[in-house]
Phi, psi and omega in degrees: 000344178257117184212159178287330181226145178285160176054051178248128177261133178219140174284133182218163165260124184248151174237102181261119186245143170258121187238134181274184184288350175265358180088009181269142179283114180279316177204167180207159177229129176247126179199163174276145181197192180235133177252133176245118179272111186274338182220153173264102181252150177238159177302320182297313182292318179297320178296318179295322177299314181288338176277353175100018179295116191297315183300313180290325179294325177287319181296318182250042186299332180286345183252351185302313181298325179294315180297320180292325175293321177298319179297316180299316180294319179299320179292324176296314180296322179295317179296325177296316180296321179297319181296327182272354173106012181297140181268136180229093176277116181261058181276132182288154176241153182289142174235123183257128176257135182249151175271185184293342178268001180084010179269152181292124181263321179200161177231123181226187180261140179290149177250128179258094185269184185295328178296319176298318183294324178301308182295321180300311182296320180295319180293319179300317180295316180295319180297317178296317183298312180295318180298317180295321180298310182294323178294318180296326178288342182078020182269128176303132184211178175263140177236152172260110186246154177219108187281163178300148179294153179290134181306324180296318178295321179296318180296319178297319178297315181300322180296315182286317182297331180299331179294335177265000180085023183237160177201152175283346180082028180279349182077199180291128181272120179297135183236134175262124182264125181241127181247133179291143172287167186303313183293328179287325176300317181293320181295318183269002175070025181281337176074179182288141178076024181296150180288149177286137179280129181253124181242118179293137179266181182299139183233161176275111181225135181232156177298333180296329177297317177293319182299314182297320179291323176300317178292326182291324183270354182303127178083355180275155179303328183269009183303314183301317184288311183296319179296319178297319180292322177298317180298320180292334181283344181273156174281167176274140176292153181209173178263147180204150174278351177256130179278115178240013177079168180239106186300308186297325180273355184054039182246121178293335182221126182206148176213180173247114185233336196275354184228061183290344181273352180227350178232127182296318178303323178297320179296321178297316179298321177297318180296317179296315182296322179298319179297321180293316182293331181292343176286343178270136183300327182267006180057035175208166177218141182244133177249126183231357186238029179282349173097148177251122180295143178245156180261121180282176181297334180283350182089002181268141181285131170273094189299135176297334181289333180277351179247027182296155185287340182228131171280166178306321180292318179294324178297317180298318179294321179294325181297322179299328181273354182289148180295340180274355178277140182298322180292326180292322180296323179292323183275347181070035183292142179286161179284138176283154174300131179083005179288171186280000174098159181293149177086356180283124180263152180297126180304310178221122180301152183298323179296321178291322177297325177299314179295319179297316181297316181296313181293322179295319178296317179293320179297322178297318179297316180296320180294318179297318180294319178297320179295318179297317180297319179296317180297318179295322179294318178296319178296320180298316178296322180295321184279349177301328181278000185238021177301130181091347179285148180256146181216153169276143182215183181224133178285116184253349178199142179233127182230178181289343180252006177149194181229142178266133183239133176256126182288142182285320183282327182238149179274063184233135179245139179216171184254135167260101183298144180301324181291345180279350177273093190261356183279355180195173173263111185261145182231139178275127178255107187293324184294330180251357182054053180228153172249120188235133176285131184292327181266309185277341184064020172298142185231131174249120186231161174305134177087355179287135170288149184207149177254126183227163172237153179285110188272307181198168177255117180270092185291328182294325180256004178055051178208167180262137176256132178253163172230143183285134174270117188280001178299328179237085184295152178294157182295157181290168183302135178290150177288172182295328180257092180279133179292128181282141176250130181243000000 
């Protein structure tokens, strides 16, 4: 229903799902078809319609009931994800407005309205459904995976978050102590009496721990900082031919299927799915036994995806026995009930999928980096006209070479170099992530409000440099016993 032009016909692969009042997929149908976009709708207009804007509701009166039903379903799906522990970081992104000459007019924060959430929830459900279907079929495919966070990153987060009175609730983190031998101490210059190296071992961490902390800090002054630190402690999602689940979504099986016109992995999944569907005489497949999730006494959803009939290992073993597998053909293995039939060849071999997944993940990283560089360049050009202006800001990161400050009025981040703090000799304390003056004991910490002025544009590093305005000095060093904020 959302299209750039009205009355446009397009061939698509559709995933039509029947969803109950708990948000669980009761059954689904996958087939090729044609989509006709009857109206050109935008996120802004749909949001205004759902907010009650009279003019738009009258103009699109035939669609109002549909949009309201979509909102109701999206909220049901969202509540299901929350019950199973899915993490939802609602961090704002920069939005740049340009004037008629193409120059930056303003920089603000993006708004994630109900129309955005509707599409997000629908896409998440379709992606899970298709991934589960292909995995159940035993067909090699691409998955979107998100691995558990690294214990070292979790330990670093716990150390910093404790200063704000927060914790993920992982308890004591087991640490493996490694001591250098004498010759290694001499080689690395650690000298006699060197400290033992502590390496955090594997810990029990779940997405629900992140979810609960996200809910706890919601609306608090430190929400921006704690959410940012949580995000940094997580690994980056990537593509893989091996299904390892999606940690942040609390989804055992997930892929990217919904955007084949702009993401190559989605196109690959479509190609695989089309080959599978062509094995059906009606060129469609219906799934009715994926299971309906039930609510336990604790109120937590027993996800149908966690009760699948085959684990990833079992799927791989089953694949070896399939008649379309080369090893199965050699062994003359019989066809399993419900298999795709004899003579079916693998759409894309697993080795090729591995290369596609690796290249797609790397391309995604390069694209994200290019986007960040472009945004920083645009911000830099925008701030050139504001040299010497003062702004209120928030310290969002502290490093050995300075602190990064995000301006409150503008969605712009810049660096206060350590060398620009001339009223004292300041030292970076890595264990507490603080910059402390040796004489005055002034302390700059994560989450501190600060007044800065735009000092200069660092073109070589593509960033804005700030200088601290001393009219409002930072608070003195916190005591050893910091009062916890809940």
